[in-house]
ChimeraX commands (.cxc) that place a marker at each C-alpha (Angstrom):
marker #1 position 157.71,80.75,95.32 radius 0.5
marker #1 position 156.64,78.35,93.46 radius 0.5
marker #1 position 151.97,77.65,94.38 radius 0.5
marker #1 position 150.35,74.94,92.30 radius 0.5
marker #1 position 146.17,74.75,91.85 radius 0.5
marker #1 position 143.42,71.52,91.78 radius 0.5
marker #1 position 140.68,71.59,90.04 radius 0.5
marker #1 position 137.45,69.27,90.23 radius 0.5
marker #1 position 134.20,69.02,88.17 radius 0.5
marker #1 position 131.15,67.49,89.30 radius 0.5
marker #1 position 127.94,67.26,87.66 radius 0.5
marker #1 position 127.19,66.56,83.80 radius 0.5
marker #1 position 125.46,68.45,80.63 radius 0.5
marker #1 position 122.18,66.17,81.65 radius 0.5
marker #1 position 122.59,67.49,85.91 radius 0.5
marker #1 position 120.58,70.18,87.19 radius 0.5
marker #1 position 122.92,71.06,88.95 radius 0.5
marker #1 position 126.82,71.19,88.07 radius 0.5
marker #1 position 130.14,73.38,89.48 radius 0.5
marker #1 position 133.82,73.50,89.89 radius 0.5
marker #1 position 136.08,73.53,92.98 radius 0.5
marker #1 position 139.60,74.49,92.97 radius 0.5
marker #1 position 142.08,74.85,95.67 radius 0.5
marker #1 position 145.00,77.21,95.38 radius 0.5
marker #1 position 148.09,77.63,96.85 radius 0.5
marker #1 position 151.87,77.85,97.97 radius 0.5
marker #1 position 152.72,74.81,97.01 radius 0.5
marker #1 position 155.00,74.02,100.31 radius 0.5
marker #1 position 151.45,74.71,102.18 radius 0.5
marker #1 position 149.58,72.14,99.27 radius 0.5
marker #1 position 152.15,69.54,99.79 radius 0.5
marker #1 position 151.03,70.06,103.75 radius 0.5
marker #1 position 147.66,70.13,102.85 radius 0.5
marker #1 position 148.22,66.63,101.27 radius 0.5
marker #1 position 149.72,64.72,103.38 radius 0.5
marker #1 position 147.03,65.87,106.63 radius 0.5
marker #1 position 144.25,65.21,104.11 radius 0.5
marker #1 position 146.56,61.64,103.39 radius 0.5
marker #1 position 146.43,60.74,106.92 radius 0.5
marker #1 position 142.03,61.96,107.36 radius 0.5
marker #1 position 142.14,58.87,104.61 radius 0.5
marker #1 position 144.58,56.35,106.20 radius 0.5
marker #1 position 142.24,56.90,109.72 radius 0.5
marker #1 position 139.03,56.27,108.07 radius 0.5
marker #1 position 140.30,53.23,105.75 radius 0.5
marker #1 position 139.75,54.81,103.01 radius 0.5
marker #1 position 141.51,55.60,99.45 radius 0.5
marker #1 position 139.14,58.56,98.15 radius 0.5
marker #1 position 135.97,59.68,99.36 radius 0.5
marker #1 position 133.74,61.19,96.72 radius 0.5
marker #1 position 130.74,62.94,97.47 radius 0.5
marker #1 position 128.05,60.97,95.38 radius 0.5
marker #1 position 129.84,57.53,97.34 radius 0.5
marker #1 position 128.83,59.35,100.81 radius 0.5
marker #1 position 126.04,56.49,101.44 radius 0.5
marker #1 position 127.29,54.80,105.66 radius 0.5
marker #1 position 127.82,57.56,108.53 radius 0.5
marker #1 position 131.53,56.26,108.25 radius 0.5
marker #1 position 131.28,58.07,105.00 radius 0.5
marker #1 position 130.03,61.26,106.50 radius 0.5
marker #1 position 132.57,61.02,109.21 radius 0.5
marker #1 position 134.99,60.80,106.51 radius 0.5
marker #1 position 133.91,63.81,104.13 radius 0.5
marker #1 position 133.48,65.58,107.66 radius 0.5
marker #1 position 137.36,64.99,108.92 radius 0.5
marker #1 position 138.31,66.79,105.19 radius 0.5
marker #1 position 136.20,69.96,106.81 radius 0.5
marker #1 position 136.92,70.29,110.10 radius 0.5
marker link #1:1,2 radius 0.2
marker link #1:2,3 radius 0.2
marker link #1:3,4 radius 0.2
marker link #1:4,5 radius 0.2
marker link #1:5,6 radius 0.2
marker link #1:6,7 radius 0.2
marker link #1:7,8 radius 0.2
marker link #1:8,9 radius 0.2
marker link #1:9,10 radius 0.2
marker link #1:10,11 radius 0.2
marker link #1:11,12 radius 0.2
marker link #1:12,13 radius 0.2
marker link #1:13,14 radius 0.2
marker link #1:14,15 radius 0.2
marker link #1:15,16 radius 0.2
marker link #1:16,17 radius 0.2
marker link #1:17,18 radius 0.2
marker link #1:18,19 radius 0.2
marker link #1:19,20 radius 0.2
marker link #1:20,21 radius 0.2
marker link #1:21,22 radius 0.2
marker link #1:22,23 radius 0.2
marker link #1:23,24 radius 0.2
marker link #1:24,25 radius 0.2
marker link #1:25,26 radius 0.2
marker link #1:26,27 radius 0.2
marker link #1:27,28 radius 0.2
marker link #1:28,29 radius 0.2
marker link #1:29,30 radius 0.2
marker link #1:30,31 radius 0.2
marker link #1:31,32 radius 0.2
marker link #1:32,33 radius 0.2
marker link #1:33,34 radius 0.2
marker link #1:34,35 radius 0.2
marker link #1:35,36 radius 0.2
marker link #1:36,37 radius 0.2
marker link #1:37,38 radius 0.2
marker link #1:38,39 radius 0.2
marker link #1:39,40 radius 0.2
marker link #1:40,41 radius 0.2
marker link #1:41,42 radius 0.2
marker link #1:42,43 radius 0.2
marker link #1:43,44 radius 0.2
marker link #1:44,45 radius 0.2
marker link #1:45,46 radius 0.2
marker link #1:46,47 radius 0.2
marker link #1:47,48 radius 0.2
marker link #1:48,49 radius 0.2
marker link #1:49,50 radius 0.2
marker link #1:50,51 radius 0.2
marker link #1:51,52 radius 0.2
marker link #1:52,53 radius 0.2
marker link #1:53,54 radius 0.2
marker link #1:54,55 radius 0.2
marker link #1:55,56 radius 0.2
marker link #1:56,57 radius 0.2
marker link #1:57,58 radius 0.2
marker link #1:58,59 radius 0.2
marker link #1:59,60 radius 0.2
marker link #1:60,61 radius 0.2
marker link #1:61,62 radius 0.2
marker link #1:62,63 radius 0.2
marker link #1:63,64 radius 0.2
marker link #1:64,65 radius 0.2
marker link #1:65,66 radius 0.2
marker link #1:66,67 radius 0.2
marker link #1:67,68 radius 0.2
view
């Protein structure tokens, strides 16, 4: 059984709040998740979503679809 791990950090040394997010799982489950998230991006007309770039109603809808 193969696993994959993805991580991302937010903030910098001058920001008040910093965070690290990590997602881990079996490779086949991560592949399915990647496909689902790419479908959400396509449906929303986005190539990617960054928290700092969420400024419009469409951006909020796209970000919300990721967590639903």
